[in-house]
C-alpha positions as CSV (number, residue, x, y, z in Angstrom):
1,X,-62.5,-32.3,-46.6
2,X,-63.0,-30.2,-49.7
3,X,-59.5,-28.9,-50.5
4,X,-55.9,-29.1,-49.5
5,X,-56.4,-25.8,-47.7
6,X,-59.2,-27.4,-45.7
7,X,-56.9,-30.3,-44.9
8,X,-54.2,-28.0,-43.6
9,X,-56.6,-26.0,-41.5
10,X,-58.2,-29.1,-39.9
11,X,-54.8,-30.6,-39.2
12,X,-53.7,-27.3,-37.7
13,X,-56.6,-27.4,-35.3
14,X,-55.0,-30.6,-33.8
15,X,-51.6,-28.9,-33.5
16,X,-50.1,-30.5,-36.7
17,X,-48.8,-27.8,-39.1
18,X,-48.7,-29.2,-42.6
19,X,-47.1,-27.3,-45.5
20,X,-48.9,-26.9,-48.8
21,X,-47.3,-29.9,-50.5
22,X,-48.1,-32.3,-47.6
23,X,-51.6,-31.0,-47.3
24,X,-52.1,-31.5,-51.1
25,X,-50.8,-35.1,-51.2
26,X,-52.9,-36.0,-48.1
27,X,-56.0,-34.5,-49.7
28,X,-55.3,-36.6,-52.9
29,X,-54.7,-39.7,-50.7
30,X,-58.2,-39.4,-49.3
31,X,-59.9,-38.5,-52.6
32,X,-58.2,-41.2,-54.6
33,X,-58.3,-43.8,-51.8
34,X,-54.6,-44.5,-52.2
35,X,-52.1,-45.3,-49.4
36,X,-49.7,-42.6,-48.5
37,X,-46.0,-43.4,-48.1
38,X,-44.1,-40.9,-46.0
39,X,-40.3,-41.0,-46.0
40,X,-37.9,-38.8,-44.1
41,X,-35.5,-38.6,-41.2
42,X,-36.7,-39.8,-37.8
43,X,-38.5,-37.2,-35.8
44,X,-39.9,-35.2,-38.7
45,X,-43.6,-35.9,-38.0
46,X,-44.4,-38.9,-40.1
47,X,-46.2,-40.9,-37.4
48,X,-47.7,-37.7,-35.9
49,X,-49.4,-37.0,-39.2
50,X,-51.3,-40.3,-39.0
51,X,-52.3,-39.5,-35.5
52,X,-53.5,-36.0,-36.5
53,X,-55.4,-37.4,-39.4
54,X,-57.3,-39.9,-37.2
55,X,-58.1,-37.1,-34.7
56,X,-59.2,-34.8,-37.5
57,X,-61.6,-37.4,-39.0
58,X,-62.6,-38.7,-35.6
59,X,-61.7,-42.2,-36.7
60,X,-59.9,-45.0,-34.8
61,X,-56.1,-45.1,-35.3
62,X,-54.8,-48.7,-35.8
63,X,-51.1,-49.0,-35.7
64,X,-48.9,-51.8,-37.0
65,X,-45.3,-51.3,-35.8
66,X,-43.0,-53.1,-38.2
67,X,-39.8,-54.8,-37.2
68,X,-37.2,-57.3,-38.5
69,X,-38.8,-60.7,-38.9
70,X,-42.5,-59.6,-38.8
71,X,-44.8,-61.8,-40.8
72,X,-48.4,-61.9,-41.9
73,X,-49.5,-63.5,-38.7
74,X,-48.5,-60.5,-36.6
75,X,-50.3,-58.2,-39.0
76,X,-53.5,-60.2,-39.7
77,X,-54.8,-62.5,-37.0
78,X,-54.2,-65.3,-34.5
79,X,-56.3,-67.8,-32.6
80,X,-56.9,-67.5,-28.9
81,X,-55.4,-70.9,-28.0
82,X,-56.1,-70.7,-24.2
83,X,-59.8,-70.0,-24.8
84,X,-60.0,-72.7,-27.4
85,X,-58.7,-75.2,-24.8
86,X,-61.2,-74.0,-22.3
87,X,-64.0,-74.4,-24.9
88,X,-62.9,-78.0,-25.5
89,X,-62.9,-78.8,-21.8
90,X,-66.3,-77.2,-21.4
91,X,-67.7,-79.4,-24.2
92,X,-66.2,-82.5,-22.6
93,X,-67.6,-81.6,-19.2
94,X,-71.0,-81.0,-20.7
95,X,-70.9,-84.4,-22.5
96,X,-71.6,-82.7,-25.7
97,X,-72.2,-84.9,-28.6
98,X,-71.0,-84.2,-32.1
99,X,-68.6,-85.2,-34.9
100,X,-65.0,-84.3,-34.9
101,X,-65.7,-81.9,-37.8
102,X,-68.4,-80.1,-35.7
103,X,-66.1,-79.8,-32.7
104,X,-63.2,-78.5,-34.9
105,X,-65.6,-76.0,-36.5
106,X,-66.7,-74.7,-33.1
107,X,-63.0,-74.1,-32.2
108,X,-62.5,-71.7,-35.1
109,X,-65.5,-69.5,-34.4
110,X,-65.1,-65.8,-34.7
111,X,-65.2,-65.3,-31.0
112,X,-61.8,-67.0,-30.7
113,X,-60.3,-64.8,-33.4
114,X,-57.6,-62.3,-32.3
115,X,-57.6,-59.5,-34.9
116,X,-54.2,-58.0,-35.5
117,X,-53.8,-54.4,-37.0
118,X,-54.4,-55.0,-40.7
119,X,-57.4,-57.3,-40.2
120,X,-58.7,-54.9,-37.5
121,X,-58.5,-52.0,-39.9
122,X,-60.5,-53.9,-42.5
123,X,-63.1,-54.9,-40.0
124,X,-63.4,-51.4,-38.4
125,X,-63.1,-49.3,-41.5
126,X,-63.5,-46.4,-41.9
127,X,-60.3,-46.2,-39.8
128,X,-56.8,-44.9,-40.2
129,X,-54.2,-47.6,-40.5
130,X,-50.6,-46.6,-39.7
131,X,-48.0,-49.0,-40.9
132,X,-45.0,-47.6,-39.1
133,X,-41.3,-48.0,-40.2
134,X,-42.1,-50.4,-43.0
135,X,-38.5,-50.3,-44.0
136,X,-37.7,-52.5,-41.0
137,X,-39.7,-55.4,-42.5
138,X,-38.4,-57.8,-45.1
139,X,-39.3,-58.4,-48.8
140,X,-41.9,-61.1,-48.0
141,X,-43.8,-58.8,-45.7
142,X,-43.8,-56.0,-48.4
143,X,-45.3,-58.5,-50.9
144,X,-48.0,-59.4,-48.3
145,X,-48.8,-55.7,-47.8
146,X,-48.9,-55.1,-51.5
147,X,-51.6,-57.7,-51.9
148,X,-53.7,-56.4,-49.0
149,X,-53.4,-52.8,-50.2
150,X,-54.5,-53.8,-53.7
151,X,-57.6,-55.8,-52.7
152,X,-58.6,-54.4,-49.3
153,X,-59.4,-58.0,-48.2
154,X,-57.9,-61.0,-46.5
155,X,-58.9,-64.6,-46.5
156,X,-59.1,-66.6,-43.2
157,X,-59.2,-70.3,-44.2
158,X,-61.5,-71.3,-41.3
159,X,-63.9,-68.3,-41.7
160,X,-63.8,-67.0,-45.2
161,X,-62.9,-63.6,-46.8
162,X,-63.0,-60.4,-44.8
163,X,-63.4,-57.3,-47.0
164,X,-63.5,-53.6,-46.1
165,X,-66.7,-52.0,-47.1
166,X,-64.8,-48.7,-47.2
167,X,-61.0,-48.8,-47.6
168,X,-59.2,-47.5,-44.6
169,X,-57.0,-44.5,-44.8
170,X,-53.5,-46.0,-44.9
171,X,-50.3,-44.2,-43.9
172,X,-47.0,-46.0,-44.3
173,X,-43.8,-44.5,-42.8
174,X,-40.2,-45.2,-43.6
175,X,-36.9,-43.9,-42.2
176,X,-35.3,-45.1,-45.4
177,X,-32.9,-47.6,-43.7
178,X,-33.4,-49.6,-46.9
179,X,-35.0,-48.9,-50.2
180,X,-38.6,-50.2,-50.6
181,X,-39.6,-52.1,-53.7
182,X,-41.0,-50.2,-56.6
183,X,-44.2,-52.3,-56.6
184,X,-45.1,-51.1,-53.2
185,X,-44.2,-47.5,-54.0
186,X,-46.3,-47.6,-57.2
187,X,-49.3,-48.5,-55.1
188,X,-48.9,-45.4,-52.9
189,X,-48.8,-41.7,-53.2
190,X,-45.4,-40.5,-52.0
191,X,-44.1,-37.6,-49.9
192,X,-40.7,-36.8,-48.4
193,X,-40.9,-35.0,-45.1
194,X,-37.9,-32.8,-44.4
195,X,-36.9,-31.0,-41.3
196,X,-38.8,-27.7,-41.1
197,X,-37.1,-24.3,-41.3
198,X,-36.6,-22.1,-38.3
199,X,-39.8,-20.1,-38.4
200,X,-41.9,-23.2,-39.2
201,X,-40.4,-25.2,-36.4
202,X,-41.0,-22.3,-34.0
203,X,-44.7,-22.3,-35.2
204,X,-44.9,-26.1,-34.7
205,X,-43.4,-25.8,-31.2
206,X,-45.7,-23.0,-30.2
207,X,-48.7,-25.0,-31.6
208,X,-47.8,-28.3,-29.9
209,X,-46.4,-26.8,-26.6
210,X,-48.1,-23.4,-26.2
211,X,-47.0,-23.3,-22.5
212,X,-43.4,-22.7,-23.7
213,X,-42.5,-19.0,-23.8
214,X,-41.9,-17.6,-27.3
215,X,-38.4,-16.4,-26.4
216,X,-37.5,-19.8,-25.1
217,X,-39.1,-21.5,-28.1
218,X,-36.9,-19.4,-30.6
219,X,-33.8,-20.1,-28.6
220,X,-34.5,-23.9,-28.5
221,X,-35.2,-24.1,-32.2
222,X,-32.2,-21.9,-33.0
223,X,-29.9,-24.4,-31.2
224,X,-31.6,-27.4,-32.8
225,X,-31.3,-25.9,-36.3
226,X,-27.6,-25.4,-35.7
227,X,-27.2,-29.0,-34.6
228,X,-28.8,-30.3,-37.8
229,X,-26.2,-28.4,-39.8
230,X,-23.4,-30.3,-38.1
231,X,-22.0,-33.4,-39.8
232,X,-20.5,-35.0,-36.7
233,X,-23.6,-36.1,-34.9
234,X,-24.7,-39.7,-34.9
235,X,-28.4,-38.7,-34.8
236,X,-29.3,-35.1,-35.2
237,X,-32.5,-34.1,-33.3
238,X,-35.8,-34.2,-35.0
239,X,-38.9,-32.2,-34.3
240,X,-39.9,-34.7,-31.6
241,X,-36.7,-34.0,-29.7
242,X,-37.2,-30.2,-30.1
243,X,-40.6,-30.6,-28.4
244,X,-39.2,-32.8,-25.7
245,X,-36.4,-30.4,-24.9
246,X,-38.6,-27.3,-24.9
247,X,-41.1,-29.1,-22.5
248,X,-38.3,-30.2,-20.3
249,X,-36.9,-26.7,-20.0
250,X,-40.4,-25.4,-19.3
251,X,-40.9,-27.9,-16.5
252,X,-37.8,-26.5,-14.9
253,X,-39.3,-23.0,-15.0
254,X,-36.8,-21.8,-17.7
255,X,-37.8,-18.8,-19.7
256,X,-34.4,-17.9,-21.1
257,X,-32.0,-20.6,-22.2
258,X,-28.7,-20.5,-20.4
259,X,-25.6,-22.7,-20.7
260,X,-26.0,-24.6,-17.4
261,X,-29.7,-25.5,-17.9
262,X,-29.1,-26.4,-21.5
263,X,-26.3,-28.8,-20.6
264,X,-28.3,-30.3,-17.8
265,X,-31.3,-31.1,-20.0
266,X,-29.5,-32.5,-23.1
267,X,-30.9,-36.0,-22.3
268,X,-34.2,-34.8,-23.9
269,X,-32.4,-33.6,-27.0
270,X,-29.7,-36.1,-28.0
271,X,-29.6,-39.8,-27.2
272,X,-26.0,-40.8,-27.8
273,X,-23.1,-40.1,-25.3
274,X,-20.8,-39.0,-28.1
275,X,-23.4,-36.6,-29.4
276,X,-24.0,-35.2,-25.9
277,X,-20.2,-34.6,-25.5
278,X,-20.0,-32.8,-28.8
279,X,-23.0,-30.7,-28.1
280,X,-21.8,-29.7,-24.6
281,X,-18.5,-28.5,-26.2
282,X,-20.4,-26.3,-28.7
283,X,-23.3,-25.0,-26.5
284,X,-21.6,-21.9,-25.4
285,X,-20.9,-20.8,-29.0
286,X,-24.4,-21.8,-30.2
287,X,-26.1,-19.8,-27.4
288,X,-24.1,-16.7,-28.2
289,X,-24.3,-16.9,-32.0
């Protein structure tokens, strides 16, 4: 890709509408071979950007979903223990001769290696590596990531060092449930993804769900934008929920949003009972405003 405008255009062809700032930082990420750290509220399109980038570049998308307690083993590799046992039994049945060292070496052959996402990305690169919700992991895992993202290689004691001939494109996402360490942030380029404005969200909806009528799309986005302005919701809807709600309404044959259908389909828009109750009470006013 030759420019930020080219990045935006090619992402747009996949249905992902990036603004100028996001297209620019993504262009620099690729040119400078630096990881991209995306922060923002849930549902603002952080994960979708990595998916769109992989589609645009026609590269495999390798995803590492972070969670509390994740460690390097889940990110790097493991050994296929059942197959190793079968291999031992096959050696015994065949009466194979050899030293203990030779037998042990045969157990840790590459054919028994189970590559987890980070190692797989190094092996398959060029690829897009998505490290999703890195804020859910702990400090030790951050330190591990920092080392890998600095060297683009990992060492497997039984096999040696695996290096990426070409660094993968790395996208890290964070919902900012906790602050990430400065050392990791310094390694990355950074962008905060905000909720889009009304016209931009309508454009995103029309791009990702062209089957939804334009009138319905504007009504849906208008309600969602009002909900985000409220301060009494446990989790305001993101763009992902906007898309879900619009598609749900379309499946019901809705072309014009009405109170009854809106109330009946709130399960696609809000995911807490308290939020659903508050939204139902306000729907009539929002639909007529």
